[in-house]
N, CA, C and O atoms as a GROMACS GRO file, in nm:
protein
  596
    1UNK      N    1   0.084  -0.118   0.000
    1UNK     CA    2   0.000   0.000   0.000
    1UNK      C    3   0.089   0.124   0.000
    1UNK      O    4   0.187   0.133   0.074
    2UNK      N    5   0.053   0.215  -0.080
    2UNK     CA    6   0.132   0.337  -0.092
    2UNK      C    7   0.092   0.436   0.016
    2UNK      O    8  -0.025   0.446   0.054
    3UNK      N    9   0.190   0.510   0.064
    3UNK     CA   10   0.163   0.610   0.168
    3UNK      C   11   0.068   0.719   0.121
    3UNK      O   12  -0.007   0.775   0.200
    4UNK      N   13   0.072   0.749  -0.009
    4UNK     CA   14  -0.015   0.857  -0.057
    4UNK      C   15  -0.161   0.814  -0.071
    4UNK      O   16  -0.245   0.896  -0.109
    5UNK      N   17  -0.194   0.690  -0.040
    5UNK     CA   18  -0.333   0.646  -0.034
    5UNK      C   19  -0.399   0.691   0.097
    5UNK      O   20  -0.521   0.683   0.110
    6UNK      N   21  -0.320   0.737   0.192
    6UNK     CA   22  -0.371   0.771   0.324
    6UNK      C   23  -0.373   0.921   0.347
    6UNK      O   24  -0.287   0.994   0.299
    7UNK      N   25  -0.475   0.966   0.421
    7UNK     CA   26  -0.477   1.102   0.473
    7UNK      C   27  -0.496   1.092   0.624
    7UNK      O   28  -0.553   0.995   0.674
    8UNK      N   29  -0.447   1.193   0.694
    8UNK     CA   30  -0.454   1.192   0.839
    8UNK      C   31  -0.509   1.326   0.887
    8UNK      O   32  -0.477   1.431   0.831
    9UNK      N   33  -0.591   1.320   0.990
    9UNK     CA   34  -0.649   1.440   1.047
    9UNK      C   35  -0.661   1.420   1.197
    9UNK      O   36  -0.695   1.310   1.243
   10UNK      N   37  -0.633   1.523   1.272
   10UNK     CA   38  -0.642   1.514   1.419
   10UNK      C   39  -0.746   1.612   1.470
   10UNK      O   40  -0.766   1.719   1.413
   11UNK      N   41  -0.814   1.572   1.578
   11UNK     CA   42  -0.914   1.659   1.640
   11UNK      C   43  -0.899   1.656   1.791
   11UNK      O   44  -0.832   1.569   1.847
   12UNK      N   45  -0.963   1.753   1.856
   12UNK     CA   46  -0.959   1.770   2.002
   12UNK      C   47  -0.818   1.797   2.054
   12UNK      O   48  -0.779   1.745   2.159
   13UNK      N   49  -0.743   1.877   1.981
   13UNK     CA   50  -0.609   1.913   2.027
   13UNK      C   51  -0.614   2.031   2.123
   13UNK      O   52  -0.535   2.037   2.217
   14UNK      N   53  -0.705   2.124   2.099
   14UNK     CA   54  -0.716   2.243   2.182
   14UNK      C   55  -0.853   2.254   2.248
   14UNK      O   56  -0.885   2.357   2.308
   15UNK      N   57  -0.932   2.149   2.239
   15UNK     CA   58  -1.066   2.149   2.296
   15UNK      C   59  -1.084   2.026   2.386
   15UNK      O   60  -1.008   1.930   2.374
   16UNK      N   61  -1.182   2.029   2.475
   16UNK     CA   62  -1.205   1.913   2.560
   16UNK      C   63  -1.241   1.789   2.476
   16UNK      O   64  -1.295   1.800   2.366
   17UNK      N   65  -1.211   1.675   2.531
   17UNK     CA   66  -1.241   1.550   2.462
   17UNK      C   67  -1.116   1.472   2.432
   17UNK      O   68  -1.004   1.525   2.438
   18UNK      N   69  -1.136   1.348   2.399
   18UNK     CA   70  -1.023   1.259   2.370
   18UNK      C   71  -0.957   1.302   2.239
   18UNK      O   72  -1.025   1.309   2.136
   19UNK      N   73  -0.826   1.333   2.240
   19UNK     CA   74  -0.759   1.362   2.114
   19UNK      C   75  -0.776   1.243   2.020
   19UNK      O   76  -0.754   1.128   2.058
   20UNK      N   77  -0.814   1.272   1.898
   20UNK     CA   78  -0.846   1.166   1.803
   20UNK      C   79  -0.770   1.186   1.673
   20UNK      O   80  -0.766   1.296   1.618
   21UNK      N   81  -0.710   1.078   1.626
   21UNK     CA   82  -0.644   1.081   1.496
   21UNK      C   83  -0.728   0.994   1.402
   21UNK      O   84  -0.757   0.878   1.431
   22UNK      N   85  -0.766   1.053   1.290
   22UNK     CA   86  -0.846   0.983   1.191
   22UNK      C   87  -0.759   0.959   1.067
   22UNK      O   88  -0.705   1.053   1.009
   23UNK      N   89  -0.748   0.834   1.029
   23UNK     CA   90  -0.672   0.795   0.911
   23UNK      C   91  -0.770   0.741   0.809
   23UNK      O   92  -0.845   0.647   0.837
   24UNK      N   93  -0.770   0.801   0.690
   24UNK     CA   94  -0.860   0.756   0.585
   24UNK      C   95  -0.778   0.699   0.470
   24UNK      O   96  -0.676   0.756   0.430
   25UNK      N   97  -0.823   0.587   0.419
   25UNK     CA   98  -0.754   0.516   0.311
   25UNK      C   99  -0.838   0.526   0.184
   25UNK      O  100  -0.957   0.497   0.186
   26UNK      N  101  -0.774   0.566   0.076
   26UNK     CA  102  -0.840   0.574  -0.054
   26UNK      C  103  -0.756   0.498  -0.155
   26UNK      O  104  -0.681   0.557  -0.233
   27UNK      N  105  -0.770   0.367  -0.152
   27UNK     CA  106  -0.694   0.281  -0.241
   27UNK      C  107  -0.757   0.143  -0.243
   27UNK      O  108  -0.869   0.125  -0.194
   28UNK      N  109  -0.686   0.045  -0.298
   28UNK     CA  110  -0.738  -0.092  -0.301
   28UNK      C  111  -0.757  -0.143  -0.157
   28UNK      O  112  -0.662  -0.145  -0.079
   29UNK      N  113  -0.877  -0.184  -0.123
   29UNK     CA  114  -0.912  -0.209   0.017
   29UNK      C  115  -0.874  -0.346   0.071
   29UNK      O  116  -0.853  -0.360   0.191
   30UNK      N  117  -0.863  -0.446  -0.012
   30UNK     CA  118  -0.846  -0.583   0.035
   30UNK      C  119  -0.726  -0.600   0.128
   30UNK      O  120  -0.739  -0.662   0.234
   31UNK      N  121  -0.612  -0.546   0.092
   31UNK     CA  122  -0.491  -0.564   0.172
   31UNK      C  123  -0.502  -0.495   0.308
   31UNK      O  124  -0.460  -0.551   0.408
   32UNK      N  125  -0.558  -0.375   0.312
   32UNK     CA  126  -0.573  -0.305   0.440
   32UNK      C  127  -0.669  -0.380   0.531
   32UNK      O  128  -0.641  -0.397   0.650
   33UNK      N  129  -0.782  -0.423   0.478
   33UNK     CA  130  -0.879  -0.499   0.559
   33UNK      C  131  -0.813  -0.625   0.614
   33UNK      O  132  -0.833  -0.659   0.730
   34UNK      N  133  -0.737  -0.694   0.532
   34UNK     CA  134  -0.668  -0.816   0.575
   34UNK      C  135  -0.570  -0.786   0.688
   34UNK      O  136  -0.561  -0.862   0.785
   35UNK      N  137  -0.496  -0.676   0.678
   35UNK     CA  138  -0.396  -0.642   0.780
   35UNK      C  139  -0.460  -0.599   0.911
   35UNK      O  140  -0.399  -0.612   1.017
   36UNK      N  141  -0.582  -0.547   0.906
   36UNK     CA  142  -0.652  -0.502   1.027
   36UNK      C  143  -0.740  -0.610   1.089
   36UNK      O  144  -0.813  -0.584   1.184
   37UNK      N  145  -0.734  -0.731   1.034
   37UNK     CA  146  -0.822  -0.839   1.078
   37UNK      C  147  -0.739  -0.958   1.125
   37UNK      O  148  -0.641  -0.997   1.062
   38UNK      N  149  -0.782  -1.016   1.239
   38UNK     CA  150  -0.718  -1.138   1.290
   38UNK      C  151  -0.759  -1.258   1.204
   38UNK      O  152  -0.848  -1.247   1.119
   39UNK      N  153  -0.695  -1.370   1.226
   39UNK     CA  154  -0.726  -1.491   1.149
   39UNK      C  155  -0.868  -1.541   1.175
   39UNK      O  156  -0.924  -1.612   1.092
   40UNK      N  157  -0.927  -1.504   1.290
   40UNK     CA  158  -1.065  -1.547   1.319
   40UNK      C  159  -1.169  -1.453   1.259
   40UNK      O  160  -1.289  -1.470   1.282
   41UNK      N  161  -1.124  -1.353   1.182
   41UNK     CA  162  -1.216  -1.261   1.116
   41UNK      C  163  -1.252  -1.138   1.196
   41UNK      O  164  -1.317  -1.047   1.144
   42UNK      N  165  -1.210  -1.131   1.321
   42UNK     CA  166  -1.236  -1.015   1.406
   42UNK      C  167  -1.130  -0.908   1.384
   42UNK      O  168  -1.016  -0.941   1.350
   43UNK      N  169  -1.165  -0.781   1.403
   43UNK     CA  170  -1.064  -0.674   1.391
   43UNK      C  171  -0.956  -0.690   1.498
   43UNK      O  172  -0.981  -0.741   1.606
   44UNK      N  173  -0.835  -0.644   1.466
   44UNK     CA  174  -0.728  -0.643   1.565
   44UNK      C  175  -0.773  -0.561   1.686
   44UNK      O  176  -0.835  -0.456   1.670
   45UNK      N  177  -0.742  -0.610   1.805
   45UNK     CA  178  -0.774  -0.538   1.928
   45UNK      C  179  -0.669  -0.431   1.953
   45UNK      O  180  -0.560  -0.434   1.894
   46UNK      N  181  -0.701  -0.337   2.039
   46UNK     CA  182  -0.610  -0.228   2.070
   46UNK      C  183  -0.475  -0.279   2.120
   46UNK      O  184  -0.371  -0.223   2.084
   47UNK      N  185  -0.475  -0.384   2.201
   47UNK     CA  186  -0.349  -0.436   2.254
   47UNK      C  187  -0.273  -0.522   2.153
   47UNK      O  188  -0.167  -0.576   2.185
   48UNK      N  189  -0.325  -0.535   2.032
   48UNK     CA  190  -0.257  -0.608   1.926
   48UNK      C  191  -0.195  -0.515   1.822
   48UNK      O  192  -0.138  -0.560   1.723
   49UNK      N  193  -0.206  -0.383   1.846
   49UNK     CA  194  -0.153  -0.284   1.752
   49UNK      C  195  -0.067  -0.181   1.824
   49UNK      O  196  -0.097  -0.142   1.936
   50UNK      N  197   0.038  -0.138   1.758
   50UNK     CA  198   0.124  -0.032   1.809
   50UNK      C  199   0.124   0.083   1.710
   50UNK      O  200   0.114   0.063   1.589
   51UNK      N  201   0.136   0.205   1.764
   51UNK     CA  202   0.142   0.325   1.680
   51UNK      C  203   0.274   0.396   1.711
   51UNK      O  204   0.309   0.416   1.827
   52UNK      N  205   0.346   0.433   1.605
   52UNK     CA  206   0.475   0.500   1.623
   52UNK      C  207   0.493   0.605   1.515
   52UNK      O  208   0.424   0.606   1.413
   53UNK      N  209   0.589   0.695   1.540
   53UNK     CA  210   0.625   0.800   1.445
   53UNK      C  211   0.776   0.802   1.433
   53UNK      O  212   0.847   0.811   1.534
   54UNK      N  213   0.826   0.795   1.310
   54UNK     CA  214   0.971   0.799   1.285
   54UNK      C  215   1.005   0.928   1.211
   54UNK      O  216   0.959   0.951   1.099
   55UNK      N  217   1.086   1.010   1.275
   55UNK     CA  218   1.130   1.136   1.213
   55UNK      C  219   1.224   1.106   1.097
   55UNK      O  220   1.296   1.005   1.098
   56UNK      N  221   1.224   1.193   0.998
   56UNK     CA  222   1.314   1.177   0.885
   56UNK      C  223   1.427   1.281   0.887
   56UNK      O  224   1.495   1.302   0.786
   57UNK      N  225   1.445   1.345   1.000
   57UNK     CA  226   1.550   1.443   1.019
   57UNK      C  227   1.552   1.485   1.164
   57UNK      O  228   1.472   1.435   1.244
   58UNK      N  229   1.641   1.578   1.201
   58UNK     CA  230   1.647   1.625   1.340
   58UNK      C  231   1.516   1.691   1.383
   58UNK      O  232   1.457   1.769   1.307
   59UNK      N  233   1.471   1.661   1.504
   59UNK     CA  234   1.342   1.711   1.553
   59UNK      C  235   1.338   1.864   1.553
   59UNK      O  236   1.232   1.921   1.528
   60UNK      N  237   1.450   1.930   1.579
   60UNK     CA  238   1.453   2.076   1.584
   60UNK      C  239   1.432   2.139   1.445
   60UNK      O  240   1.403   2.258   1.436
   61UNK      N  241   1.446   2.060   1.338
   61UNK     CA  242   1.423   2.111   1.202
   61UNK      C  243   1.278   2.093   1.157
   61UNK      O  244   1.244   2.128   1.044
   62UNK      N  245   1.192   2.039   1.244
   62UNK     CA  246   1.050   2.015   1.213
   62UNK      C  247   1.034   1.937   1.082
   62UNK      O  248   0.965   1.982   0.990
   63UNK      N  249   1.099   1.820   1.073
   63UNK     CA  250   1.096   1.744   0.948
   63UNK      C  251   0.965   1.668   0.928
   63UNK      O  252   0.882   1.659   1.018
   64UNK      N  253   0.950   1.615   0.810
   64UNK     CA  254   0.844   1.518   0.785
   64UNK      C  255   0.882   1.391   0.860
   64UNK      O  256   0.994   1.376   0.909
   65UNK      N  257   0.788   1.302   0.869
   65UNK     CA  258   0.812   1.173   0.931
   65UNK      C  259   0.710   1.073   0.882
   65UNK      O  260   0.628   1.103   0.795
   66UNK      N  261   0.716   0.954   0.938
   66UNK     CA  262   0.627   0.846   0.897
   66UNK      C  263   0.553   0.793   1.019
   66UNK      O  264   0.614   0.748   1.116
   67UNK      N  265   0.419   0.799   1.013
   67UNK     CA  266   0.336   0.735   1.114
   67UNK      C  267   0.319   0.590   1.071
   67UNK      O  268   0.284   0.563   0.956
   68UNK      N  269   0.345   0.499   1.163
   68UNK     CA  270   0.333   0.356   1.132
   68UNK      C  271   0.243   0.289   1.236
   68UNK      O  272   0.257   0.311   1.356
   69UNK      N  273   0.153   0.208   1.187
   69UNK     CA  274   0.072   0.122   1.272
   69UNK      C  275   0.117  -0.020   1.243
   69UNK      O  276   0.119  -0.063   1.128
   70UNK      N  277   0.155  -0.093   1.349
   70UNK     CA  278   0.205  -0.229   1.331
   70UNK      C  279   0.123  -0.328   1.410
   70UNK      O  280   0.058  -0.294   1.510
   71UNK      N  281   0.126  -0.451   1.364
   71UNK     CA  282   0.064  -0.562   1.434
   71UNK      C  283   0.163  -0.609   1.540
   71UNK      O  284   0.270  -0.660   1.507
   72UNK      N  285   0.128  -0.592   1.666
   72UNK     CA  286   0.218  -0.627   1.776
   72UNK      C  287   0.247  -0.777   1.780
   72UNK      O  288   0.356  -0.817   1.822
   73UNK      N  289   0.153  -0.859   1.738
   73UNK     CA  290   0.169  -1.004   1.744
   73UNK      C  291   0.267  -1.053   1.638
   73UNK      O  292   0.354  -1.135   1.668
   74UNK      N  293   0.252  -1.004   1.514
   74UNK     CA  294   0.337  -1.052   1.404
   74UNK      C  295   0.455  -0.960   1.375
   74UNK      O  296   0.553  -1.003   1.313
   75UNK      N  297   0.447  -0.834   1.419
   75UNK     CA  298   0.551  -0.736   1.388
   75UNK      C  299   0.536  -0.674   1.250
   75UNK      O  300   0.617  -0.589   1.213
   76UNK      N  301   0.435  -0.714   1.175
   76UNK     CA  302   0.416  -0.662   1.039
   76UNK      C  303   0.354  -0.523   1.042
   76UNK      O  304   0.277  -0.488   1.131
   77UNK      N  305   0.391  -0.444   0.940
   77UNK     CA  306   0.329  -0.312   0.924
   77UNK      C  307   0.185  -0.331   0.879
   77UNK      O  308   0.156  -0.411   0.789
   78UNK      N  309   0.095  -0.258   0.942
   78UNK     CA  310  -0.044  -0.254   0.900
   78UNK      C  311  -0.060  -0.142   0.798
   78UNK      O  312  -0.121  -0.159   0.693
   79UNK      N  313  -0.003  -0.025   0.834
   79UNK     CA  314  -0.008   0.089   0.742
   79UNK      C  315   0.101   0.188   0.779
   79UNK      O  316   0.148   0.192   0.893
   80UNK      N  317   0.139   0.268   0.681
   80UNK     CA  318   0.235   0.377   0.699
   80UNK      C  319   0.186   0.497   0.619
   80UNK      O  320   0.129   0.483   0.511
   81UNK      N  321   0.210   0.616   0.675
   81UNK     CA  322   0.175   0.738   0.602
   81UNK      C  323   0.267   0.850   0.643
   81UNK      O  324   0.317   0.853   0.756
   82UNK      N  325   0.289   0.944   0.552
   82UNK     CA  326   0.372   1.060   0.581
   82UNK      C  327   0.293   1.160   0.664
   82UNK      O  328   0.173   1.176   0.646
   83UNK      N  329   0.363   1.228   0.755
   83UNK     CA  330   0.300   1.330   0.838
   83UNK      C  331   0.404   1.433   0.880
   83UNK      O  332   0.524   1.404   0.882
   84UNK      N  333   0.358   1.552   0.911
   84UNK     CA  334   0.443   1.660   0.958
   84UNK      C  335   0.476   1.638   1.106
   84UNK      O  336   0.385   1.613   1.186
   85UNK      N  337   0.602   1.647   1.142
   85UNK     CA  338   0.641   1.618   1.281
   85UNK      C  339   0.579   1.717   1.380
   85UNK      O  340   0.542   1.677   1.490
   86UNK      N  341   0.568   1.843   1.342
   86UNK     CA  342   0.506   1.940   1.432
   86UNK      C  343   0.364   1.904   1.467
   86UNK      O  344   0.322   1.916   1.582
   87UNK      N  345   0.288   1.858   1.368
   87UNK     CA  346   0.150   1.817   1.392
   87UNK      C  347   0.143   1.693   1.481
   87UNK      O  348   0.061   1.687   1.572
   88UNK      N  349   0.229   1.596   1.454
   88UNK     CA  350   0.228   1.472   1.534
   88UNK      C  351   0.269   1.501   1.677
   88UNK      O  352   0.206   1.450   1.770
   89UNK      N  353   0.372   1.581   1.697
   89UNK     CA  354   0.417   1.611   1.834
   89UNK      C  355   0.313   1.693   1.909
   89UNK      O  356   0.298   1.677   2.030
   90UNK      N  357   0.242   1.782   1.840
   90UNK     CA  358   0.133   1.856   1.903
   90UNK      C  359   0.022   1.760   1.945
   90UNK      O  360  -0.035   1.775   2.054
   91UNK      N  361  -0.009   1.662   1.862
   91UNK     CA  362  -0.110   1.562   1.896
   91UNK      C  363  -0.068   1.483   2.019
   91UNK      O  364  -0.149   1.461   2.110
   92UNK      N  365   0.057   1.440   2.023
   92UNK     CA  366   0.106   1.363   2.138
   92UNK      C  367   0.099   1.446   2.265
   92UNK      O  368   0.062   1.394   2.370
   93UNK      N  369   0.132   1.573   2.258
   93UNK     CA  370   0.124   1.660   2.376
   93UNK      C  371  -0.021   1.675   2.422
   93UNK      O  372  -0.048   1.673   2.542
   94UNK      N  373  -0.114   1.690   2.328
   94UNK     CA  374  -0.256   1.698   2.364
   94UNK      C  375  -0.302   1.569   2.431
   94UNK      O  376  -0.379   1.573   2.527
   95UNK      N  377  -0.257   1.455   2.380
   95UNK     CA  378  -0.292   1.326   2.440
   95UNK      C  379  -0.234   1.313   2.580
   95UNK      O  380  -0.299   1.260   2.670
   96UNK      N  381  -0.111   1.361   2.598
   96UNK     CA  382  -0.048   1.358   2.730
   96UNK      C  383  -0.128   1.441   2.830
   96UNK      O  384  -0.154   1.396   2.942
   97UNK      N  385  -0.168   1.560   2.790
   97UNK     CA  386  -0.246   1.648   2.878
   97UNK      C  387  -0.384   1.589   2.906
   97UNK      O  388  -0.432   1.597   3.019
   98UNK      N  389  -0.447   1.531   2.805
   98UNK     CA  390  -0.577   1.468   2.826
   98UNK      C  391  -0.566   1.357   2.931
   98UNK      O  392  -0.651   1.347   3.019
   99UNK      N  393  -0.463   1.277   2.922
   99UNK     CA  394  -0.445   1.168   3.018
   99UNK      C  395  -0.426   1.218   3.159
   99UNK      O  396  -0.478   1.158   3.254
  100UNK      N  397  -0.353   1.328   3.176
  100UNK     CA  398  -0.333   1.386   3.309
  100UNK      C  399  -0.465   1.438   3.366
  100UNK      O  400  -0.496   1.414   3.482
  101UNK      N  401  -0.541   1.509   3.282
  101UNK     CA  402  -0.666   1.570   3.327
  101UNK      C  403  -0.776   1.466   3.352
  101UNK      O  404  -0.849   1.475   3.450
  102UNK      N  405  -0.787   1.369   3.263
  102UNK     CA  406  -0.897   1.273   3.270
  102UNK      C  407  -0.866   1.154   3.361
  102UNK      O  408  -0.957   1.085   3.407
  103UNK      N  409  -0.738   1.131   3.388
  103UNK     CA  410  -0.701   1.016   3.470
  103UNK      C  411  -0.733   0.883   3.404
  103UNK      O  412  -0.756   0.784   3.473
  104UNK      N  413  -0.736   0.881   3.272
  104UNK     CA  414  -0.769   0.760   3.196
  104UNK      C  415  -0.642   0.684   3.158
  104UNK      O  416  -0.536   0.744   3.144
  105UNK      N  417  -0.655   0.553   3.141
  105UNK     CA  418  -0.541   0.475   3.093
  105UNK      C  419  -0.520   0.498   2.943
  105UNK      O  420  -0.408   0.493   2.894
  106UNK      N  421  -0.630   0.523   2.871
  106UNK     CA  422  -0.613   0.558   2.730
  106UNK      C  423  -0.590   0.709   2.722
  106UNK      O  424  -0.641   0.786   2.802
  107UNK      N  425  -0.512   0.749   2.624
  107UNK     CA  426  -0.476   0.890   2.608
  107UNK      C  427  -0.529   0.950   2.479
  107UNK      O  428  -0.543   1.071   2.466
  108UNK      N  429  -0.558   0.863   2.382
  108UNK     CA  430  -0.607   0.911   2.254
  108UNK      C  431  -0.687   0.802   2.185
  108UNK      O  432  -0.689   0.686   2.228
  109UNK      N  433  -0.753   0.842   2.078
  109UNK     CA  434  -0.834   0.749   1.999
  109UNK      C  435  -0.780   0.750   1.856
  109UNK      O  436  -0.739   0.854   1.804
  110UNK      N  437  -0.780   0.634   1.795
  110UNK     CA  438  -0.741   0.622   1.654
  110UNK      C  439  -0.858   0.561   1.578
  110UNK      O  440  -0.918   0.462   1.620
  111UNK      N  441  -0.888   0.622   1.464
  111UNK     CA  442  -0.993   0.571   1.375
  111UNK      C  443  -0.931   0.546   1.239
  111UNK      O  444  -0.856   0.629   1.187
  112UNK      N  445  -0.963   0.431   1.181
  112UNK     CA  446  -0.919   0.400   1.046
  112UNK      C  447  -1.043   0.380   0.961
  112UNK      O  448  -1.131   0.301   0.995
  113UNK      N  449  -1.049   0.452   0.850
  113UNK     CA  450  -1.163   0.444   0.759
  113UNK      C  451  -1.114   0.414   0.618
  113UNK      O  452  -1.000   0.442   0.582
  114UNK      N  453  -1.204   0.356   0.541
  114UNK     CA  454  -1.178   0.334   0.399
  114UNK      C  455  -1.281   0.415   0.322
  114UNK      O  456  -1.401   0.391   0.332
  115UNK      N  457  -1.231   0.511   0.245
  115UNK     CA  458  -1.319   0.600   0.168
  115UNK      C  459  -1.430   0.658   0.255
  115UNK      O  460  -1.545   0.668   0.211
  116UNK      N  461  -1.396   0.697   0.379
  116UNK     CA  462  -1.492   0.760   0.469
  116UNK      C  463  -1.574   0.666   0.554
  116UNK      O  464  -1.642   0.711   0.647
  117UNK      N  465  -1.572   0.536   0.526
  117UNK     CA  466  -1.647   0.438   0.606
  117UNK      C  467  -1.556   0.382   0.714
  117UNK      O  468  -1.454   0.320   0.685
  118UNK      N  469  -1.595   0.405   0.841
  118UNK     CA  470  -1.510   0.364   0.953
  118UNK      C  471  -1.495   0.212   0.958
  118UNK      O  472  -1.594   0.138   0.956
  119UNK      N  473  -1.371   0.168   0.966
  119UNK     CA  474  -1.338   0.027   0.973
  119UNK      C  475  -1.297  -0.013   1.114
  119UNK      O  476  -1.324  -0.125   1.158
  120UNK      N  477  -1.230   0.079   1.185
  120UNK     CA  478  -1.172   0.045   1.314
  120UNK      C  479  -1.166   0.170   1.401
  120UNK      O  480  -1.135   0.279   1.352
  121UNK      N  481  -1.195   0.154   1.529
  121UNK     CA  482  -1.177   0.262   1.626
  121UNK      C  483  -1.122   0.201   1.753
  121UNK      O  484  -1.178   0.104   1.805
  122UNK      N  485  -1.013   0.257   1.804
  122UNK     CA  486  -0.950   0.205   1.925
  122UNK      C  487  -0.903   0.319   2.013
  122UNK      O  488  -0.870   0.428   1.966
  123UNK      N  489  -0.900   0.292   2.142
  123UNK     CA  490  -0.841   0.385   2.238
  123UNK      C  491  -0.704   0.332   2.274
  123UNK      O  492  -0.687   0.213   2.303
  124UNK      N  493  -0.606   0.421   2.272
  124UNK     CA  494  -0.466   0.382   2.291
  124UNK      C  495  -0.402   0.466   2.401
  124UNK      O  496  -0.450   0.574   2.433
  125UNK      N  497  -0.293   0.414   2.457
  125UNK     CA  498  -0.220   0.486   2.560
  125UNK      C  499  -0.075   0.513   2.525
  125UNK      O  500  -0.009   0.592   2.593
  126UNK      N  501  -0.024   0.449   2.420
  126UNK     CA  502   0.117   0.460   2.384
  126UNK      C  503   0.131   0.509   2.240
  126UNK      O  504   0.060   0.463   2.151
  127UNK      N  505   0.224   0.602   2.220
  127UNK     CA  506   0.256   0.652   2.086
  127UNK      C  507   0.406   0.680   2.089
  127UNK      O  508   0.449   0.781   2.145
  128UNK      N  509   0.485   0.593   2.029
  128UNK     CA  510   0.630   0.603   2.036
  128UNK      C  511   0.685   0.690   1.924
  128UNK      O  512   0.634   0.688   1.812
  129UNK      N  513   0.790   0.767   1.956
  129UNK     CA  514   0.855   0.854   1.858
  129UNK      C  515   1.002   0.812   1.849
  129UNK      O  516   1.070   0.798   1.950
  130UNK      N  517   1.048   0.794   1.726
  130UNK     CA  518   1.187   0.754   1.699
  130UNK      C  519   1.255   0.860   1.613
  130UNK      O  520   1.190   0.926   1.532
  131UNK      N  521   1.386   0.874   1.632
  131UNK     CA  522   1.461   0.966   1.546
  131UNK      C  523   1.491   0.896   1.413
  131UNK      O  524   1.453   0.782   1.392
  132UNK      N  525   1.560   0.966   1.325
  132UNK     CA  526   1.589   0.913   1.192
  132UNK      C  527   1.678   0.789   1.196
  132UNK      O  528   1.680   0.712   1.100
  133UNK      N  529   1.751   0.770   1.307
  133UNK     CA  530   1.837   0.652   1.322
  133UNK      C  531   1.766   0.535   1.387
  133UNK      O  532   1.825   0.428   1.404
  134UNK      N  533   1.640   0.554   1.424
  134UNK     CA  534   1.564   0.446   1.488
  134UNK      C  535   1.576   0.441   1.638
  134UNK      O  536   1.534   0.344   1.700
  135UNK      N  537   1.633   0.545   1.699
  135UNK     CA  538   1.645   0.551   1.845
  135UNK      C  539   1.519   0.612   1.905
  135UNK      O  540   1.468   0.712   1.854
  136UNK      N  541   1.470   0.552   2.013
  136UNK     CA  542   1.350   0.600   2.079
  136UNK      C  543   1.375   0.736   2.144
  136UNK      O  544   1.474   0.754   2.215
  137UNK      N  545   1.286   0.830   2.118
  137UNK     CA  546   1.291   0.962   2.182
  137UNK      C  547   1.186   0.962   2.293
  137UNK      O  548   1.071   1.000   2.272
  138UNK      N  549   1.227   0.920   2.412
  138UNK     CA  550   1.134   0.902   2.524
  138UNK      C  551   1.060   1.030   2.560
  138UNK      O  552   0.940   1.026   2.587
  139UNK      N  553   1.130   1.144   2.561
  139UNK     CA  554   1.067   1.269   2.604
  139UNK      C  555   0.963   1.320   2.503
  139UNK      O  556   0.879   1.403   2.540
  140UNK      N  557   0.966   1.273   2.380
  140UNK     CA  558   0.864   1.309   2.281
  140UNK      C  559   0.754   1.204   2.271
  140UNK      O  560   0.646   1.231   2.218
  141UNK      N  561   0.781   1.084   2.322
  141UNK     CA  562   0.686   0.973   2.312
  141UNK      C  563   0.580   0.981   2.420
  141UNK      O  564   0.598   1.046   2.523
  142UNK      N  565   0.471   0.915   2.395
  142UNK     CA  566   0.362   0.901   2.492
  142UNK      C  567   0.373   0.760   2.547
  142UNK      O  568   0.336   0.662   2.482
  143UNK      N  569   0.424   0.750   2.670
  143UNK     CA  570   0.446   0.621   2.734
  143UNK      C  571   0.379   0.624   2.870
  143UNK      O  572   0.417   0.703   2.956
  144UNK      N  573   0.279   0.538   2.892
  144UNK     CA  574   0.212   0.536   3.023
  144UNK      C  575   0.310   0.501   3.135
  144UNK      O  576   0.406   0.427   3.114
  145UNK      N  577   0.285   0.556   3.253
  145UNK     CA  578   0.372   0.525   3.367
  145UNK      C  579   0.362   0.376   3.396
  145UNK      O  580   0.256   0.315   3.383
  146UNK      N  581   0.473   0.319   3.436
  146UNK     CA  582   0.478   0.178   3.469
  146UNK      C  583   0.508   0.088   3.351
  146UNK      O  584   0.525  -0.033   3.368
  147UNK      N  585   0.516   0.145   3.230
  147UNK     CA  586   0.544   0.064   3.111
  147UNK      C  587   0.694   0.061   3.089
  147UNK      O  588   0.759   0.165   3.082
  148UNK      N  589   0.749  -0.058   3.079
  148UNK     CA  590   0.891  -0.077   3.051
  148UNK      C  591   0.910  -0.103   2.902
  148UNK      O  592   0.839  -0.184   2.843
  149UNK      N  593   1.006  -0.034   2.841
  149UNK     CA  594   1.038  -0.057   2.699
  149UNK      C  595   1.180  -0.105   2.685
  149UNK      O  596   1.226  -0.130   2.574
   0.00000   0.00000   0.00000
């Protein structure tokens, strides 16, 4: 699947409510549906997926980056899309603040749609950020307390 088949939009960054990232796919659907579905036909559960962002340059240069959703069980990529690092880091900060204020274990919501039809919605607590070399940037990442990486 090509990255340009995906669009990303975030909401509730400056307003009350769960920060939400909406990913819409406009391409051949079969492969995405297969990647978001377990072998028993049920959608992947929240604890079976990881969300991460990999910068393509130094964070201080506000580079582009890649948002990746992976299957935690198999390690396979579910989807990847290009995104602006400033927007992603602002989203992570909003999710961090929401978690502090709401006292919830989940910090944000992710929705995946195909041509506007919602396929998956999950509440998540972790959003990892990596530099261009693949090193974890803990201070930019959203990591719940008590989680060891």
